[in-house]
KEKE-3310 file (N, C-alpha, C; in steps of 0.2 Angstrom, whole numbers, plus 5000, padded with zeros to 4 digits):
npx = (5004:5003:5010:4999:4997:4993:4987:4988:4991:4984:4985:4979:4978:4972:4961:4960:4965:4963:4970:4968:4977:4976:4982:4988:4971:4973:4976:4966:4954:4949:4940:4931:4925:4920:4908:4902:4904:4915:4931:4939:4940:4931:4920:4929:4925:4911:4912:4920:4909:4899:4906:4908:4894:4893:4902:4909:4898:4896:4907:4901:4896:4904:4915:4922:4915:4927:4931:4938:4939:4952:4957:4956:4948:4948:4942:4940:4940:4943:4956:4956:4947:4949:4958:4952:4944:4955:4963:4952:4947:4959:4961:4952:4955:4967:4964:4953:4942:4937:4934:4925:4914:4911:4911:4898:4888:4886:4873:4869:4868:4881:4892:4892)
npy = (4991:5008:5026:5034:5047:5058:5047:5030:5015:4999:4981:4968:4956:4948:4958:4975:4989:5010:5023:5040:5054:5067:5076:5077:5077:5096:5105:5101:5110:5122:5116:5109:5117:5126:5120:5118:5111:5101:5097:5084:5066:5062:5070:5063:5052:5054:5061:5048:5041:5050:5045:5034:5030:5039:5037:5023:5011:4997:4996:4997:4990:4983:4988:4996:5008:5019:5031:5045:5059:5065:5053:5044:5032:5017:5002:4984:4962:4964:4970:4977:4982:4991:4996:5002:5014:5022:5028:5034:5045:5050:5057:5067:5072:5080:5085:5102:5102:5090:5085:5095:5093:5081:5083:5089:5083:5071:5066:5075:5065:5060:5067:5066)
npz = (5000:4995:5002:5014:5023:5032:5037:5047:5049:5057:5063:5070:5080:5068:5064:5055:5056:5055:5056:5063:5070:5083:5085:5068:5064:5065:5057:5047:5054:5051:5037:5045:5055:5050:5043:5055:5063:5076:5071:5078:5086:5080:5071:5062:5059:5058:5043:5037:5038:5028:5015:5013:5011:5002:4991:4993:4999:4999:5004:5020:5029:5030:5037:5055:5063:5077:5086:5092:5106:5103:5092:5079:5071:5061:5060:5055:5048:5035:5025:5012:5014:5023:5016:5007:5012:5017:5007:5003:5012:5014:5001:5004:5017:5010:5000:5000:4995:4992:5006:5011:5003:5008:5021:5024:5015:5026:5037:5053:5063:5064:5064:5078)
capx = (5000:5006:5009:4993:5000:4994:4983:4993:4988:4986:4984:4980:4973:4967:4958:4963:4964:4966:4970:4971:4979:4972:4988:4984:4968:4974:4977:4962:4953:4945:4936:4927:4924:4915:4901:4899:4907:4922:4937:4941:4939:4922:4924:4932:4918:4906:4918:4922:4902:4899:4913:4907:4886:4894:4906:4911:4894:4897:4909:4894:4893:4912:4921:4917:4920:4928:4933:4937:4937:4958:4959:4952:4950:4941:4940:4938:4940:4944:4960:4958:4938:4950:4963:4949:4942:4958:4960:4945:4949:4968:4961:4947:4963:4972:4957:4949:4934:4933:4931:4918:4908:4908:4904:4893:4882:4884:4870:4873:4873:4887:4896:4894)
capy = (4998:5019:5030:5038:5051:5055:5040:5023:5006:4993:4975:4967:4948:4946:4965:4980:4999:5013:5030:5046:5059:5074:5081:5078:5085:5102:5104:5103:5108:5124:5114:5107:5125:5129:5117:5120:5101:5099:5092:5078:5061:5059:5072:5065:5047:5057:5060:5042:5036:5050:5044:5026:5029:5042:5035:5017:5009:4992:4995:5001:4983:4980:4995:4999:5015:5018:5038:5046:5064:5065:5048:5043:5025:5011:4994:4980:4962:4965:4971:4978:4988:4995:5003:5009:5017:5027:5030:5041:5049:5053:5062:5071:5076:5084:5090:5103:5102:5085:5086:5101:5088:5074:5084:5092:5075:5069:5067:5075:5062:5055:5070:5068)
capz = (4999:4996:5006:5015:5028:5038:5040:5049:5052:5063:5064:5077:5078:5061:5063:5054:5060:5050:5062:5062:5078:5082:5079:5059:5062:5068:5049:5043:5056:5050:5034:5050:5059:5042:5044:5062:5066:5079:5069:5081:5083:5081:5067:5058:5059:5052:5034:5033:5034:5022:5010:5013:5007:4994:4986:4994:4999:4996:5013:5026:5031:5034:5044:5059:5070:5084:5085:5102:5106:5101:5088:5077:5070:5059:5059:5048:5048:5029:5027:5010:5016:5026:5015:5003:5017:5020:5002:5003:5020:5013:4996:5011:5021:5008:4997:5007:4993:4991:5013:5014:5001:5009:5027:5019:5013:5030:5041:5058:5069:5062:5069:5086)
cpx = (5005:5007:5001:4995:4996:4989:4988:4987:4990:4985:4986:4977:4967:4961:4964:4962:4969:4966:4973:4970:4978:4978:4991:4980:4969:4974:4974:4956:4944:4938:4928:4922:4917:4908:4898:4900:4914:4924:4941:4938:4931:4918:4922:4928:4913:4908:4918:4914:4902:4904:4911:4899:4888:4898:4909:4903:4893:4905:4906:4898:4901:4915:4914:4918:4921:4932:4931:4939:4945:4960:4952:4951:4945:4944:4936:4944:4944:4949:4958:4952:4940:4956:4961:4948:4947:4961:4955:4944:4957:4964:4955:4955:4963:4967:4953:4941:4933:4930:4927:4911:4905:4905:4897:4885:4881:4878:4873:4873:4877:4889:4899:4896)
cpy = (5005:5021:5037:5039:5054:5051:5036:5018:5004:4989:4972:4961:4947:4955:4971:4984:5001:5020:5036:5050:5063:5081:5083:5085:5091:5106:5104:5108:5114:5124:5111:5116:5126:5127:5116:5114:5102:5093:5086:5071:5057:5062:5069:5055:5047:5057:5056:5039:5040:5047:5039:5026:5036:5039:5027:5013:5001:4993:4995:4994:4980:4981:4993:5006:5016:5025:5039:5054:5069:5062:5045:5036:5022:5008:4990:4970:4962:4970:4979:4984:4993:5004:5005:5012:5025:5031:5035:5048:5053:5060:5070:5076:5083:5087:5095:5104:5097:5086:5091:5096:5086:5076:5088:5088:5072:5073:5071:5076:5059:5059:5072:5063)
cpz = (5000:5002:5008:5021:5028:5042:5042:5048:5056:5062:5069:5078:5075:5060:5061:5052:5053:5054:5062:5070:5078:5081:5070:5059:5062:5061:5044:5048:5055:5046:5040:5054:5055:5044:5051:5068:5071:5073:5074:5077:5077:5071:5058:5053:5053:5044:5031:5031:5032:5015:5008:5010:5004:4988:4987:4995:5001:5006:5019:5029:5033:5040:5048:5063:5074:5086:5094:5101:5099:5096:5084:5073:5066:5057:5053:5049:5042:5030:5018:5009:5019:5021:5009:5006:5017:5014:5001:5009:5015:5006:5001:5013:5016:5000:5001:5003:4993:5001:5011:5009:5002:5020:5024:5016:5019:5033:5050:5065:5069:5064:5077:5089)
residu = (MET:SER:ASP:LEU:ASP:PRO:PHE:ARG:PHE:SER:GLU:TYR:GLU:GLY:SER:HIS:SER:VAL:ILE:LEU:THR:ASP:ILE:ASP:MET:LEU:ASP:VAL:MET:GLU:VAL:PHE:ASP:GLU:HIS:GLY:TYR:SER:GLY:ASN:GLY:TYR:GLY:TRP:ALA:GLY:VAL:ALA:GLN:SER:ALA:VAL:VAL:HIS:HIS:ALA:PRO:ASP:LEU:ASP:ALA:LEU:VAL:ARG:TYR:ASP:PRO:GLU:ALA:GLY:MET:PHE:ALA:ALA:THR:SER:THR:ASP:ARG:VAL:ALA:VAL:GLU:ARG:LEU:ALA:VAL:LEU:LEU:HIS:LYS:ALA:PHE:HIS:ASP:ARG:VAL:PHE:LEU:ALA:GLU:LEU:ILE:ALA:ALA:GLY:GLN:PRO:GLU:TRP:PHE:ASP)
# end
């Protein structure tokens, strides 16, 4: 898998995860602010859900979200599913227009 910085991968006992930490979240915080959301782990869970619903609905049953205020994580037993989600999140992180579109397309409860 190519570099998807700042997202990191983890594997433990057959569970694969993609992780984003709070120090990196600061780089795009203003995009969330413009939409009235916090760009913390819960905000990134909303972005991930929006990305899946609108761009990769086949991942919906495969990926679980485990956000905290200072960290976003998505996990699955399917490594390829996590990698596909990571590619979408990487695009959102580095393309503020795409990030804004995902935030705007998301349901408010996804960002809590």
